[in-house]
C-alpha positions as CSV (number, residue, x, y, z in Angstrom):
1,M,-60.6,22.7,19.4
2,Q,-57.4,23.5,17.5
3,A,-57.3,21.8,14.2
4,M,-54.6,19.1,13.9
5,T,-51.9,19.6,11.2
6,S,-50.2,16.9,9.1
7,E,-47.1,19.2,8.6
8,V,-43.9,17.1,9.0
9,M,-41.1,18.4,11.1
10,F,-37.4,17.4,10.6
11,S,-34.8,18.4,13.3
12,G,-36.9,21.4,14.3
13,R,-37.4,22.6,10.8
14,R,-40.6,22.6,8.7
15,A,-40.4,20.3,5.7
16,G,-40.8,23.3,3.5
17,T,-37.5,24.9,4.8
18,L,-35.2,21.9,4.1
19,P,-32.2,22.8,1.9
20,F,-32.8,22.2,-1.7
21,V,-30.5,19.7,-3.4
22,P,-30.6,20.0,-7.2
23,I,-31.3,16.8,-9.1
24,A,-28.4,17.6,-11.5
25,S,-26.0,17.6,-8.5
26,I,-27.1,14.2,-7.4
27,K,-26.7,12.8,-11.0
28,T,-23.2,14.3,-11.3
29,E,-22.1,12.7,-8.0
30,A,-23.7,9.3,-9.1
31,S,-21.9,9.5,-12.4
32,A,-18.5,10.3,-10.8
33,F,-18.9,7.5,-8.3
34,G,-19.9,5.1,-11.1
35,A,-16.7,6.0,-13.1
36,V,-14.4,5.4,-10.1
37,L,-16.2,2.1,-9.2
38,R,-15.9,0.9,-12.8
39,R,-12.2,1.8,-12.9
40,H,-11.5,-0.1,-9.7
41,R,-13.4,-3.2,-10.9
42,A,-11.7,-3.2,-14.2
43,A,-8.2,-2.8,-12.6
44,R,-8.8,-5.9,-10.6
45,G,-10.3,-7.9,-13.4
46,V,-13.6,-8.4,-11.6
47,S,-16.7,-8.9,-13.7
48,Q,-20.0,-7.2,-12.9
49,E,-21.5,-10.5,-12.1
50,R,-18.8,-11.4,-9.6
51,L,-18.9,-8.1,-7.9
52,A,-22.7,-8.1,-7.7
53,R,-22.5,-11.6,-6.1
54,D,-19.8,-10.6,-3.6
55,A,-21.7,-7.4,-2.7
56,E,-25.0,-9.4,-2.5
57,I,-26.8,-7.1,-4.9
58,S,-28.3,-7.6,-8.4
59,T,-26.2,-7.2,-11.5
60,R,-28.8,-4.8,-12.8
61,H,-28.5,-2.5,-9.7
62,L,-24.7,-2.6,-10.0
63,S,-25.0,-1.6,-13.7
64,C,-27.2,1.3,-12.7
65,L,-24.6,2.4,-10.1
66,E,-21.8,2.2,-12.6
67,T,-23.6,4.2,-15.3
68,G,-24.9,6.8,-12.9
69,R,-28.6,5.9,-13.3
70,A,-28.7,5.2,-9.6
71,A,-27.0,6.9,-6.6
72,P,-25.5,4.7,-3.9
73,S,-26.1,5.1,-0.2
74,K,-23.1,5.4,2.1
75,T,-23.6,1.8,3.3
76,M,-23.6,0.6,-0.3
77,V,-20.3,2.4,-1.1
78,L,-18.7,0.7,1.9
79,V,-20.1,-2.7,0.9
80,L,-18.7,-2.3,-2.6
81,G,-15.3,-1.1,-1.3
82,S,-15.2,-4.2,0.9
83,A,-16.2,-6.5,-1.9
84,L,-13.4,-5.2,-4.1
85,D,-11.0,-5.4,-1.1
86,L,-10.0,-1.8,-1.7
87,P,-7.4,-0.2,0.7
88,L,-8.9,2.2,3.2
89,R,-7.5,5.2,1.4
90,E,-9.3,4.1,-1.8
91,R,-12.5,3.5,0.1
92,N,-12.3,7.1,1.3
93,A,-11.9,8.3,-2.3
94,L,-14.9,6.1,-3.4
95,L,-17.0,7.7,-0.6
96,E,-16.0,11.2,-1.6
97,A,-16.8,10.5,-5.3
98,A,-20.3,9.6,-4.2
99,G,-20.6,12.8,-2.2
100,F,-20.0,11.4,1.3
101,V,-17.3,12.3,3.8
102,A,-14.3,10.0,4.3
103,A,-14.9,7.2,6.8
104,Y,-11.3,6.3,7.7
105,R,-8.7,8.5,9.3
106,D,-5.8,9.5,7.0
107,L,-3.1,11.5,8.7
108,P,0.6,11.9,8.0
109,L,2.8,9.7,10.1
110,E,4.4,12.7,11.8
111,A,1.1,14.1,12.9
112,P,0.6,14.3,16.7
113,E,-2.5,12.0,16.4
114,A,-0.2,9.3,14.9
115,A,1.9,8.9,18.1
116,A,0.6,5.5,18.9
117,L,1.4,4.3,15.3
118,R,4.9,5.7,15.6
119,R,5.4,3.9,18.9
120,A,4.3,0.6,17.4
121,I,6.8,1.0,14.5
122,D,9.6,1.8,17.0
123,L,8.7,-1.3,19.1
124,M,8.7,-3.6,16.1
125,L,12.0,-2.3,14.7
126,D,13.8,-2.4,18.0
127,G,12.5,-5.8,18.9
128,I,13.9,-7.3,15.7
129,E,17.5,-6.5,16.5
130,P,20.1,-7.8,15.8
131,N,18.3,-8.6,12.5
132,G,17.9,-5.7,10.1
133,A,14.4,-4.3,9.7
134,I,12.9,-1.3,7.8
135,A,9.5,0.4,7.8
136,C,8.2,1.5,4.4
137,D,4.9,2.7,2.9
138,R,2.7,1.2,0.2
139,T,5.1,2.3,-2.6
140,W,8.3,1.1,-0.8
141,N,9.3,4.6,0.3
142,L,11.7,4.2,3.3
143,L,10.3,5.6,6.5
144,Q,12.6,4.3,9.2
145,M,15.2,1.6,9.8
146,N,16.7,0.0,12.9
147,Q,20.4,0.0,13.7
148,A,21.0,-3.5,12.2
149,A,19.5,-2.4,8.9
150,T,21.8,0.6,8.9
151,R,24.8,-1.6,9.4
152,L,23.6,-4.0,6.7
153,F,23.2,-1.3,4.1
154,A,26.5,0.2,5.0
155,A,28.3,-3.1,4.4
156,F,26.8,-3.7,0.9
157,V,26.1,-0.3,-0.5
158,D,28.6,2.5,-1.4
159,L,26.6,5.1,0.4
160,A,29.0,7.9,-0.6
161,A,28.1,7.2,-4.3
162,A,24.4,6.4,-3.9
163,P,22.2,9.5,-4.6
164,P,19.6,10.2,-1.9
165,E,16.7,9.8,-4.4
166,V,17.9,6.2,-5.0
167,M,18.1,5.3,-1.3
168,R,14.8,6.9,-0.3
169,N,12.9,4.0,-2.0
170,V,13.6,0.4,-1.1
171,L,12.5,-1.0,-4.5
172,V,14.7,1.5,-6.4
173,A,17.6,1.0,-4.0
174,T,17.4,-2.7,-4.6
175,L,17.4,-2.5,-8.4
176,H,19.6,0.6,-9.1
177,P,23.2,0.2,-10.2
178,L,24.2,2.9,-7.6
179,G,22.2,1.1,-4.9
180,L,22.2,-2.5,-3.7
181,R,22.3,-4.1,-7.1
182,P,26.1,-4.5,-7.6
183,A,26.2,-6.5,-4.3
184,I,23.4,-8.9,-5.2
185,V,25.0,-12.1,-6.6
186,N,21.7,-13.6,-7.7
187,F,20.3,-10.3,-9.0
188,T,18.2,-11.7,-11.8
189,E,16.0,-13.8,-9.6
190,V,15.8,-11.2,-6.8
191,A,14.9,-8.4,-9.2
192,A,12.2,-10.6,-10.9
193,M,10.7,-11.4,-7.5
194,A,10.7,-7.8,-6.4
195,L,9.2,-6.5,-9.6
196,D,6.5,-9.1,-9.6
197,R,5.5,-8.3,-6.0
198,A,5.6,-4.5,-6.8
199,R,3.3,-5.0,-9.8
200,R,0.8,-7.0,-7.7
201,E,0.8,-4.5,-4.8
202,A,0.5,-1.5,-7.1
203,A,-2.7,-2.9,-8.6
204,A,-4.4,-2.0,-5.3
205,F,-3.5,1.7,-5.8
206,S,-4.3,2.2,-9.5
207,D,-5.3,5.8,-9.0
208,D,-2.4,6.8,-6.8
209,P,0.0,9.3,-8.4
210,E,2.8,8.2,-6.0
211,V,2.5,4.7,-7.5
212,A,2.8,6.1,-11.0
213,R,5.9,8.1,-9.9
214,I,7.7,5.1,-8.5
215,R,6.8,2.9,-11.5
216,A,8.3,5.6,-13.7
217,A,11.5,5.7,-11.6
218,V,11.8,1.9,-11.8
219,A,11.1,1.9,-15.6
220,A,14.1,4.3,-16.0
221,I,16.5,1.8,-14.4
222,P,18.6,0.1,-17.1
223,D,18.9,-3.6,-17.8
224,L,16.1,-5.0,-15.6
225,P,15.0,-8.6,-16.1
226,A,11.9,-9.2,-18.2
227,P,8.7,-10.1,-16.3
228,E,8.8,-13.7,-17.6
229,T,12.3,-14.3,-16.1
230,P,12.1,-17.6,-14.2
231,R,12.5,-17.5,-10.5
232,G,14.4,-20.2,-8.7
233,A,12.6,-23.1,-7.0
234,E,15.4,-24.6,-5.0
235,G,13.8,-23.9,-1.6
236,P,10.7,-22.5,0.1
237,F,11.8,-18.9,-0.5
238,I,14.3,-16.9,-2.5
239,T,17.6,-16.2,-0.7
240,V,19.2,-12.8,-1.3
241,H,22.9,-13.5,-1.8
242,L,25.1,-10.4,-1.1
243,R,28.8,-10.0,-1.6
244,R,31.0,-6.9,-1.3
245,N,34.6,-6.2,-0.3
246,G,35.1,-9.9,0.8
247,V,32.0,-10.0,2.9
248,E,29.2,-12.3,2.1
249,A,25.7,-12.7,3.5
250,R,22.6,-14.8,2.6
251,L,19.3,-13.4,3.8
252,F,15.6,-14.1,3.5
253,T,12.9,-11.5,4.1
254,T,9.5,-11.3,5.8
255,I,6.9,-8.6,5.6
256,A,4.6,-7.7,8.5
257,T,1.7,-5.3,8.5
258,I,-0.4,-3.8,11.3
259,G,-3.3,-6.1,12.1
260,T,-6.9,-4.9,11.7
261,P,-6.1,-1.3,10.8
262,T,-8.8,1.3,11.0
263,D,-6.5,4.1,9.8
264,A,-5.3,4.5,6.2
265,T,-1.7,5.4,7.2
266,A,-1.5,2.3,9.5
267,E,-2.7,0.1,6.7
268,D,0.1,1.3,4.5
269,I,3.0,0.5,6.8
270,R,5.2,-2.5,5.9
271,I,7.9,-3.9,8.2
272,E,10.4,-5.8,6.1
273,T,12.9,-7.9,8.1
274,Y,16.2,-9.4,6.9
275,F,16.9,-12.7,8.6
276,P,20.1,-14.8,8.1
277,A,19.6,-17.7,5.8
278,D,22.6,-19.7,7.2
279,E,24.7,-19.9,10.3
280,A,27.6,-18.0,8.8
281,T,25.4,-15.0,8.1
282,A,23.9,-15.2,11.6
283,A,27.3,-15.2,13.2
284,W,28.4,-12.2,11.0
285,M,25.3,-10.2,12.0
286,R,25.8,-10.9,15.7
287,A,29.4,-9.8,15.4
288,L,28.4,-6.7,13.6
289,A,26.0,-5.8,16.4
290,R,28.7,-6.0,19.1
291,P,30.1,-2.7,20.4
292,A,33.5,-1.9,18.9
C-alpha cells in the first residue's frame, strides 16, 4: 500500500514552493501603515482609547498596529478606516500603506466608466433650474454649472477682469477681490462662514496635496476676516446679500452629495444650489431665465 503523505497543498502548489515574503518587508509595510493611521487619528483629535473602542479592538492591539509591532489584516484596515470615518480615497491610501490593493474605484470624472456619475450630475443641475447650481469637488474646484448659475455669476462678477485661476475654484472666487467679493454686501459674515466650513472639510483630507494648494491660494488673498469673526444669528441660515450695477439679490445655499457612494470620485462631488431668500430675488431669477 502506498504510504500516505502529510504534505500540504495550496492552490495546486506544494507548500515548499510558495513564494517567500521577507519578514523585513512585512515589518516595513506595518510601520508605514502605522504612521499613516497615527497621522489620521491625530488629525481628527481621536485618542487611542476612543478609536480602539469604536473599532472594537483592544487599546494594546491598536498601539501595536500604530508602532508597527503588528501587521493588520485587510479587514482590520477597513474597520479602522470606517471607525475614523475616512473618505473612500483615504481608505484606499490606508490599504495601500498596509500592502493591500485599493478597495474603492477612483477614476477621473471624464473616464468612460464614470458615465453614470456624469449623467447623475447633469440631472441634478438641470432639475434645479431656474435656481443656480454648481458641481464642485472636495476642494471646491468648479466642475460644472447650470445655466442659471452662469447667469447669476455674470450678473455679479466682472468676468472680463476675473482671472481664470480665480474662477476655477468656488472658495477662491467667493473670497477674492477680483471674484464675487466686491458684490457681497455682508462679506465679513459670508467669508467667515465659508472659511470655517472649508477648514472643517479639509480636515478629512489632511494628506491631500490639492487641499494644501487651495489653502495656500486662500491664504494669499488679502484682508480676510479672522477665524473668530462672529457670524450673524438673525435667522436659521446666513443669507448672501449681493449687489452690483443696481441689481440686488439675497440667496441661501444648500449642499447635496451622492447618497451611499462606493466610488471615491462620486463621494467627492458636491452640488451647491443658490435659492432665493426673498420674493424679490425669486422674481428676478425667474425673469432672468425667460428667453430674451
